[in-house]
Structure formats: structure tokens, C-alpha cells
N, C-alpha and C positions, 0 to 999 in steps of 0.2 A: 223789864218785863217782856216776855216773849209773846208772840202772836198766839192768841187762844185758838183752840180748834173746837170742832163741833161737839167734842165729848166733855169740854170743860163745863163746870157747873155755872149757872147764872148767878151773878152776885146780887146783893141787895141794891147796889147802885144801878145795875142793869134793869132790875125789876121796876125801879121807880123812874127810869129814863123815859120821858115822854116821846122823844124821837124814835127810840127803839120800839116803843109800843105802837107808834104810828106806822113805822116800817112793817111791823108784824101784821097790823090790820091791812095794809096794802098788799102784803104777801098773801094773806088769806083770800083777798078779793081776786088777785091774779090767779091763784091756785084754782079757785072755783070757776073762773072764766076760761082759763086756758087748759086746765087738766080735768076739771069736773068736780062735782061734790064728792068728797071723801071724808071719812072720820079722821080725827087726829091720830097719827101713828100709822095710817094706811099708806100703802105703796102704790105708785102709779108710774107709767112711762111718760116722760116729757123730754123733748129735744134729744131723743136717742139715749136717755139716761133713765134708770130706775130711781125715782126719788120718793122720799117719805114726806108726808104732810106733817110739818113740825109744830109742836106746841111752842109757846113763847120761850120756855126754858131751853128748848133745843135751838130755836131760831136765833136768839140773841147772840150767842157766841159764833154761830155760823155766819151771821150777817156782819159782825165785827171783823171776823177773819177775812171775808170776801172784800169788805171795804178797804181794809189795810192792804190786801194783796193787789187790789185794783189800783190804789194810790201808788204803790211801789212800781207796778207795771207802767203806769202813765209817766211817772218820774223817770224811769229807765228809758222810755221811748223819747221823752223830751231831751234827755242827755245824749241820745244817739247810741245807747248801749245795744249790744247784740242780745236779742231775746231768744232764749231756748224754747224749742217746741213744747217741752214739758210744762213750762210756765203757762203757755197759751192753753194747753189741754187742761191744766188745773183751773185756770180762770173760767174756761167754758163749762167745766164740770160744776164748779161752785155756783156759777150763774144759773145753770139749769136747776140745781137744788133749791135755789131761791126763787125759781120761776121768773128769772130776769133774762132779758136778751143778752146774748154773748157780747162782750165788749167789742167795739169796732177796732179793727187793727190798722 
């Protein structure tokens, strides 16, 4: 199975996953605190990126994708692999979309 992207539909397993639900609740709190109150689906500027306030259905695949990308990145760093600048840009962009701090390099 490939890495899901933000356009994939949320599965029934995602919808009942308590960790994803908790991560979404934390995301909504971060969004309100760092970006401001916005309606679901509204766009705002954060960390130099235009981001959308995501519903759970949008958030779940985006969070899974980011988590998998971050794990791959950290494994690559631990192995001493050369990291392409595009990978870092992608990680920073995904972190901004989730209103998370950019990963430390």
C-alpha cells in the first residue's frame, strides 16, 4: 500500500481511530491558537504558507502522510543518507498545513 495523500478518502478505520481523533482535536486547538478562529474549509496564512482549516476527513490522510514522511526522513538521517532539499521543503510544507512546527534538522 502506498503513502496516502491529502486527497484520499478517510476510511472507516480512520474514522474510528481514537489517536487520529485526538490528533485532529489537537490540530483544531493549534489552529485556533496560532492562526485564529476560522470556519472549516477556510484558508489562512501560516508559516509562509496558505493553509486550509481541515475537517477530520481531510486531516486524517494528511496527518498519516506527514507522519510517514517524517518517519522516513528521520530514518534517512539516522542512516546518514543525503537528504534532498525538496524533501525538506515538502516536510516543512506538510508541517505548516497541520500547524505543526517544522521538523528540526
